[in-house]
N, C-alpha and C positions, 0 to 999 in steps of 0.2 A: 381283208377285213381290217380295218384299224379298231383299236381299242382305246377307249379315253383313259386318262391317268385316273379318274374317278372310277371306272370300271375296275381297273386294276386294283385300285386301293380297297374297294369292297370286297372283291375276291379274296384278297389277302386277308382281310379282317374275317371274313366268314371262315376260312380255314384255320386261322389262328384260334377263334373262338370255338370252333368245332373240335379241335385237338384238346382244348381246355376242357371240354365237357365230356370227354371219352375216357374211360379206363381200358387200357390194353388187354388183350386176351392173355398175354404172357404174364401179366400182373396176376391176374385172376387164376392162372395155373400155379403160380408160385404160392399164392395165398392157399389154395386148395392142398398143395403139399406141404404146408406150413414151413416153406424154406425161409431162411435166415434173410431178412431184408425185405420180405414181401410185405405189401401195404396193409394197413389194418382198415379192413373194410367190413361191411355188412352186405352180403350179396342178396339180392332180391329177385325171385323168379316171377315175372309178371303175367305168365300164361295162366290158364284155368287151372282150378284145383284138381281135375281130372288129369290133365297134362303133367303136372308136377308129381302126382301120385305114380304116374306111370314111369317117370324118370326125370331126375334133375341133377344139377351139378352140386356134389357133396359140399355141405356147409350152408347152402342156400336155403332161405326162408321162402314160404310160399305167400306171395302178395299180389294177387290178381289185381290188375289195373282197376277194375271195377269196384274193388273193396279198399282201396288204398286209404280213403277218407276214414273209414270205420277202423282200420288197422294201425293208423298213424300213432296213436297213443302207445304201442307195442314197440315201436321203432326207436332206435338210439339217436339222439340228437348229436352226440358227441363223436359219431364215426361217419365216415364217407360212405354213403349208400351208393351201391353199383347195381343197375337194373340189366336184366337181360330177358329176352323173349324168344321167339321161334327162329328168327334169322336176323343177320345184319340188315336185311333188306325190308324187314317189317318195321313198324313204327309203335308197336306197344310199349317197348322199353323206353323209347324217347318220350312218349306222352307220360309215362309213369314218372321218369326223371324231372319232367317239367311240372308235373302235378307236385311232386315231393318238394321241389325248389320253391314252389308257390306257397307250400305250407311252412317254409322256413328251414328244410333240410338241406344238407349239403350233398347233392346228388349227382352222379355221373352215369353214363350208359356205357355198358361193355361195347367194345367195337366188334362184337361177334355175338352170335346167338346159339341156341340148341343144336341147330343144324350144323354150325361150324365145329361146336364142341364135340358133338359125337363124331362127325367126319374126321376129326383128329384123333380119335381114340381116347378122349378124355374119360376119366373115371365118372361113373354116373351111379345114382342111389334112387330106390323107388319105395316110397311109403306115402300113404294118405295122411293128410292133416285135417283136422276137425275145422268145420266152418267157424270162423271168428278166431281162429288160431293161425299163428305163423309158422309154428316149428315142428319139424319131425325130429327124430332121434339124433340125425346127423347136423341140424341146424346149428350155426354159429352166429350168435348176435354180440 
């Protein structure tokens, strides 16, 4: 099978853009640990409020994808927003990042999700957040 130069160019451009739009799991791990040189981000859990209450990445805020429009005024415009959801194979976090970008935020998607975070024994926190609010006691905005 032969590939045209146009197909190769489009494929290369796709992967370059994909990498620009993703935040690496290792960057988020460094942020959670407050390591020197860690990126300055706001981490958004785009799963349901019930899922967030049962467990989330420490420092994250609860921003269910269906509530982003209502919660946008509470999000910082001067920080990179990083979204995550259930797994890297789900699309909630990509949809959320797109929605945020369309509202004028600088947003990226973490290249992993809750499943990969917990499989790697990442630290977790459990706490319910009130409807219309983003933060729990561990949230960092």
